[in-house]
DRENPA-3360 file (N, C-alpha, C; in nm, 2 decimals, always signed):
BEGIN
1 = DVPPPERG = +20.89/+20.66/+15.02/+20.77/+20.59/+15.01/+20.69/+20.59/+15.14 ~ +20.57/+20.54/+15.15/+20.49/+20.55/+15.27/+20.55/+20.47/+15.38 ~ +20.58/+20.34/+15.36/+20.65/+20.26/+15.46/+20.79/+20.30/+15.49 ~ +20.84/+20.29/+15.61/+20.98/+20.32/+15.63/+21.07/+20.23/+15.54 ~ +21.19/+20.27/+15.50/+21.26/+20.39/+15.55/+21.21/+20.51/+15.47 ~ +21.19/+20.62/+15.54/+21.13/+20.74/+15.48/+21.22/+20.80/+15.37 ~ +21.35/+20.77/+15.37/+21.44/+20.82/+15.26/+21.43/+20.74/+15.13 ~ +21.34/+20.64/+15.13/+21.32/+20.57/+15.01/+21.40/+20.44/+15.00;
9 = VRGLDAYR = +21.37/+20.36/+14.90/+21.44/+20.24/+14.88/+21.48/+20.23/+14.74 ~ +21.58/+20.15/+14.71/+21.63/+20.14/+14.57/+21.62/+19.99/+14.53 ~ +21.56/+19.96/+14.42/+21.56/+19.83/+14.36/+21.43/+19.76/+14.40 ~ +21.39/+19.67/+14.31/+21.26/+19.60/+14.32/+21.25/+19.51/+14.44 ~ +21.36/+19.44/+14.48/+21.36/+19.36/+14.60/+21.34/+19.44/+14.72 ~ +21.41/+19.55/+14.73/+21.40/+19.64/+14.85/+21.26/+19.70/+14.86 ~ +21.21/+19.74/+14.74/+21.07/+19.79/+14.74/+20.97/+19.69/+14.78 ~ +20.98/+19.57/+14.73/+20.89/+19.46/+14.77/+20.89/+19.43/+14.92;
17 = DTWPGFFE = +21.01/+19.44/+14.98/+21.03/+19.41/+15.12/+20.96/+19.52/+15.21 ~ +20.92/+19.63/+15.16/+20.86/+19.74/+15.24/+20.71/+19.70/+15.26 ~ +20.65/+19.62/+15.18/+20.50/+19.61/+15.18/+20.45/+19.52/+15.29 ~ +20.51/+19.41/+15.33/+20.45/+19.33/+15.44/+20.42/+19.42/+15.57 ~ +20.51/+19.51/+15.61/+20.48/+19.59/+15.72/+20.37/+19.69/+15.70 ~ +20.35/+19.74/+15.57/+20.24/+19.82/+15.54/+20.11/+19.74/+15.56 ~ +20.10/+19.62/+15.50/+19.98/+19.54/+15.51/+19.95/+19.51/+15.66 ~ +20.05/+19.48/+15.74/+20.03/+19.46/+15.88/+19.97/+19.58/+15.95;
25 = WQASGAVF = +20.02/+19.70/+15.92/+19.97/+19.83/+15.97/+19.83/+19.84/+15.93 ~ +19.80/+19.82/+15.80/+19.66/+19.84/+15.75/+19.57/+19.74/+15.82 ~ +19.61/+19.61/+15.84/+19.53/+19.51/+15.91/+19.50/+19.55/+16.06 ~ +19.58/+19.64/+16.11/+19.56/+19.68/+16.25/+19.45/+19.78/+16.27 ~ +19.39/+19.82/+16.16/+19.28/+19.92/+16.16/+19.31/+20.05/+16.09 ~ +19.42/+20.06/+16.02/+19.45/+20.18/+15.94/+19.38/+20.17/+15.81 ~ +19.36/+20.29/+15.75/+19.29/+20.30/+15.62/+19.38/+20.35/+15.52 ~ +19.35/+20.32/+15.40/+19.43/+20.36/+15.28/+19.32/+20.37/+15.17;
33 = EIESLDVT = +19.25/+20.48/+15.17/+19.13/+20.50/+15.08/+19.15/+20.62/+14.99 ~ +19.12/+20.60/+14.86/+19.13/+20.71/+14.76/+19.01/+20.80/+14.78 ~ +19.04/+20.93/+14.81/+18.93/+21.03/+14.83/+18.90/+21.10/+14.70 ~ +19.01/+21.13/+14.62/+18.99/+21.19/+14.49/+19.10/+21.15/+14.40 ~ +19.07/+21.14/+14.27/+19.17/+21.10/+14.17/+19.15/+21.18/+14.04 ~ +19.26/+21.24/+13.99/+19.26/+21.31/+13.87/+19.36/+21.24/+13.78 ~ +19.32/+21.21/+13.65/+19.41/+21.15/+13.55/+19.42/+21.24/+13.43 ~ +19.54/+21.26/+13.38/+19.56/+21.33/+13.25/+19.63/+21.23/+13.17;
41 = AGADVAFA = +19.58/+21.19/+13.05/+19.64/+21.09/+12.97/+19.65/+21.13/+12.83 ~ +19.77/+21.11/+12.77/+19.79/+21.13/+12.63/+19.81/+20.99/+12.56 ~ +19.86/+20.99/+12.44/+19.88/+20.87/+12.37/+19.98/+20.77/+12.43 ~ +20.09/+20.84/+12.49/+20.19/+20.75/+12.54/+20.25/+20.80/+12.68 ~ +20.19/+20.90/+12.73/+20.23/+20.95/+12.87/+20.10/+20.99/+12.95 ~ +20.10/+20.96/+13.07/+19.99/+20.99/+13.16/+20.04/+21.02/+13.30 ~ +19.96/+21.11/+13.37/+19.99/+21.14/+13.51/+19.86/+21.13/+13.59 ~ +19.88/+21.08/+13.71/+19.76/+21.07/+13.80/+19.80/+21.14/+13.93;
49 = FALLRCGT = +19.70/+21.21/+13.99/+19.72/+21.27/+14.12/+19.60/+21.23/+14.20 ~ +19.63/+21.18/+14.32/+19.52/+21.13/+14.41/+19.55/+21.19/+14.55 ~ +19.44/+21.21/+14.62/+19.44/+21.24/+14.76/+19.38/+21.13/+14.84 ~ +19.45/+21.08/+14.94/+19.40/+20.96/+15.01/+19.39/+20.98/+15.16 ~ +19.29/+20.91/+15.22/+19.29/+20.90/+15.36/+19.38/+20.79/+15.40 ~ +19.48/+20.82/+15.47/+19.58/+20.72/+15.50/+19.63/+20.74/+15.64 ~ +19.58/+20.65/+15.73/+19.62/+20.66/+15.87/+19.54/+20.57/+15.96 ~ +19.57/+20.59/+16.09/+19.49/+20.51/+16.19/+19.38/+20.60/+16.25;
57 = PADFERDP = +19.29/+20.54/+16.32/+19.19/+20.62/+16.38/+19.25/+20.73/+16.47 ~ +19.36/+20.70/+16.54/+19.43/+20.80/+16.62/+19.48/+20.91/+16.54 ~ +19.53/+20.88/+16.42/+19.58/+20.99/+16.33/+19.47/+21.09/+16.30 ~ +19.35/+21.03/+16.26/+19.23/+21.11/+16.22/+19.17/+21.18/+16.34 ~ +19.19/+21.13/+16.46/+19.14/+21.19/+16.58/+19.22/+21.32/+16.61 ~ +19.35/+21.31/+16.59/+19.44/+21.42/+16.61/+19.43/+21.52/+16.50 ~ +19.40/+21.48/+16.38/+19.40/+21.56/+16.26/+19.30/+21.51/+16.16 ~ +19.17/+21.55/+16.17/+19.06/+21.49/+16.08/+19.09/+21.51/+15.93;
65 = EHRLRLTI = +19.18/+21.61/+15.90/+19.21/+21.64/+15.76/+19.34/+21.57/+15.71 ~ +19.39/+21.48/+15.79/+19.51/+21.40/+15.76/+19.50/+21.33/+15.63 ~ +19.58/+21.37/+15.53/+19.57/+21.32/+15.39/+19.70/+21.29/+15.34 ~ +19.71/+21.19/+15.25/+19.83/+21.15/+15.18/+19.81/+21.20/+15.03 ~ +19.92/+21.26/+14.98/+19.92/+21.30/+14.84/+19.99/+21.19/+14.76 ~ +19.94/+21.16/+14.64/+20.00/+21.06/+14.56/+20.01/+21.11/+14.42 ~ +20.13/+21.11/+14.36/+20.14/+21.14/+14.22/+20.21/+21.02/+14.15 ~ +20.16/+20.99/+14.03/+20.22/+20.88/+13.95/+20.23/+20.93/+13.81;
73 = GLRKVDDR = +20.35/+20.90/+13.75/+20.37/+20.93/+13.61/+20.38/+20.79/+13.54 ~ +20.32/+20.78/+13.42/+20.33/+20.66/+13.35/+20.37/+20.68/+13.20 ~ +20.42/+20.58/+13.14/+20.47/+20.59/+13.00/+20.42/+20.46/+12.93 ~ +20.37/+20.47/+12.81/+20.33/+20.35/+12.74/+20.45/+20.29/+12.67 ~ +20.47/+20.16/+12.70/+20.59/+20.09/+12.64/+20.53/+19.96/+12.59 ~ +20.55/+19.93/+12.46/+20.50/+19.81/+12.40/+20.36/+19.78/+12.44 ~ +20.27/+19.88/+12.42/+20.13/+19.87/+12.45/+20.09/+19.85/+12.59 ~ +20.18/+19.87/+12.69/+20.16/+19.86/+12.83/+20.19/+19.99/+12.90;
81 = WVVTHEHH = +20.11/+20.02/+13.00/+20.14/+20.14/+13.08/+20.24/+20.10/+13.19 ~ +20.35/+20.17/+13.20/+20.46/+20.14/+13.29/+20.47/+20.26/+13.39 ~ +20.48/+20.24/+13.52/+20.50/+20.35/+13.61/+20.64/+20.39/+13.60 ~ +20.66/+20.52/+13.57/+20.80/+20.57/+13.56/+20.83/+20.66/+13.68 ~ +20.73/+20.71/+13.75/+20.75/+20.79/+13.87/+20.64/+20.77/+13.96 ~ +20.67/+20.76/+14.09/+20.57/+20.75/+14.20/+20.62/+20.83/+14.32 ~ +20.53/+20.91/+14.37/+20.56/+20.99/+14.49/+20.44/+21.00/+14.58 ~ +20.47/+20.97/+14.71/+20.37/+20.98/+14.82/+20.43/+21.08/+14.92;
89 = SFADAS = +20.34/+21.17/+14.97/+20.39/+21.26/+15.08/+20.27/+21.30/+15.16 ~ +20.30/+21.33/+15.29/+20.21/+21.39/+15.38/+20.25/+21.54/+15.39 ~ +20.15/+21.62/+15.42/+20.19/+21.76/+15.44/+20.27/+21.77/+15.57 ~ +20.36/+21.87/+15.57/+20.44/+21.89/+15.69/+20.36/+21.95/+15.80 ~ +20.34/+21.87/+15.91/+20.25/+21.92/+16.02/+20.32/+22.00/+16.12 ~ +20.45/+22.03/+16.10/+20.53/+22.11/+16.20/+20.50/+22.26/+16.19;
% end
């Protein structure tokens, strides 16, 4: 996921615990803005791919093209869309 730990978290409570740090980071001047969004949806399965500006002013000063990729897979269960897969990643800058 985007917030540490970079190896991911397991379980709803652990996932929930990652977000306060993210919101503090964002409140410090970082941005998390959708730049483009593509959605493909069927009757009971959908996928979304987005490109986001995600970083601090210093990140964009170093790399103006700094972008986060987001992919989400959804499934319709009992008339509700449920996220079944979520992946965030930055391009490897090395």
